[in-house]
N, C-alpha and C positions, 0 to 999 in steps of 0.2 A: 391508687394501690388496690382498692377493692375491685376496680375494673379489671386489673391484671389477674386477680384471683378468679374472677368470674370467667375470664377468657380461658384460663388454664383449665377450669372445671369443664367448660364447654368442649374443649379439645379432648379431654379425657373421656367425656361422655360419647363424643363422636367416635373415638377410637374403640370404645367398648361396643358401641352399636355396629360399627363396621366389622369388628372381629367376629361377630356372630353371623354376619351376612356374607355368603360367598367365600368363606375361608378356604384357602387352598394350601397345599403342602409347600409350594414354592415360596409363598409370601411369608410363611412363618419359619422357614428353614434358616438355621443359623449360618450366617455368612462368615463372621469372624468375631473373636473376642475383641473388646475395645480397651485400649489403654486408658487408665484413669488415675486421678490423684484424689486422695481423701484430704479435705481441708480442715484445719483448725478454725475455731470461731474468729480469731483475729485476722485470718486470711480472707474472710468473706467480704463481698461488697456491702457497704453500709445498708443499702435498701434491703438486701437479703437478710442481713442480721436482724433488722427490725421485723421483717415478716416472720422469721423463725421464733423470735422472742414472743410474738403474739400468739403463735400456734403451738408452742412447745408443751403445753399442759395436756393436749389431746393428741391422739395418733394423727399423723398427716403424711401425705405423699404429694410432693409438688416439684415443679421444675421452674427454673429461672434462667433467663439468658441475658447476657450483656454483649458487648461488641465482639468479644473473641472467645467466649466459652458458654457451655451449657452446664448448669448446675442441677444435679438430681438430688433431692432432699427427701429423706425418710425419717420420720420421728415416731417414737413408740409411746409417747405420752408420759404422764407422771408414774414413776416407779417408787416403791416404798423406801428403797435405800439407794446408796451410791454403788459404784463398782460394776455397773452394766457396760457392755460394749456391743458393738454392732459389726457384723462381718458382711462383706459383699461376696455372695456365693456365686453369682453369675452376673455378667454385664456383657451383652453382645448385641450385634445388629443383625437384622434380617433385611429383606428387600424393602419393607415398608415401615419398620419401627426399630426402636432400641428397647431391649428387654433388660430389666434389672430385678435381681432377687437378693434380698438381705435377710439376715437372721439376728434376732436379739439374743445376746448371750448373757446369762445371769452372772452375778458376782461370784468370785472364788470364795472358798470358806474363810480365807483370811480377811476378806473385805465385807463379810456379812455383819460386822459389828457397827457399821456406819448407820446411824438412825435417821439422818436427814434425807428427804426425798430427792430424787434426781429426775432429769428429763432427757433421756438419751436420744440423740439424733445423729445422723450422718449426712455429710454433704460431699457428694462426689462431683468432681470437676472433669468435664470432657472438653478438650479443645475443639473449636468449631472446625469443620472440614475446610480445606484450602480452596476447592473450586468455588468461585463466586457464582451466586445464583442457584446453587444447589438447595433444594427445598429441605427444610428441617424435618426430621422424622419424629413422629410422636413417641413418647416414652410409655412403655407398658410396665406397670409394677406387678410383680408376681409374688 
């Protein structure tokens, strides 16, 4: 499992380095918004549930793939109370990558009385593309 995390980190570093070298307008131009599903914890693969449980205390950004889906996970670490939510403001693909942008939304005034800490995160599921052999695009977190 640590090997997978290291591989994910290496891919993200490579994307970051490549983004700074030879960036052109056509490669970052939005092609289309992507349809997605936000999953509840009980809908997640067991391996992903375990990874998120280990990471939830700190902010994190990671991806996970299985046979038929790509999961994009964004966590905001420990928050002082409950009632937080996360919105997906953008999720789209370009020629070379998938871009995702999320926002942490604070609790409403009615929910501020909760005193136990929370660990808000979101898991976005994208179905894998149909054409076999198509290379997976890296995910860029904004």
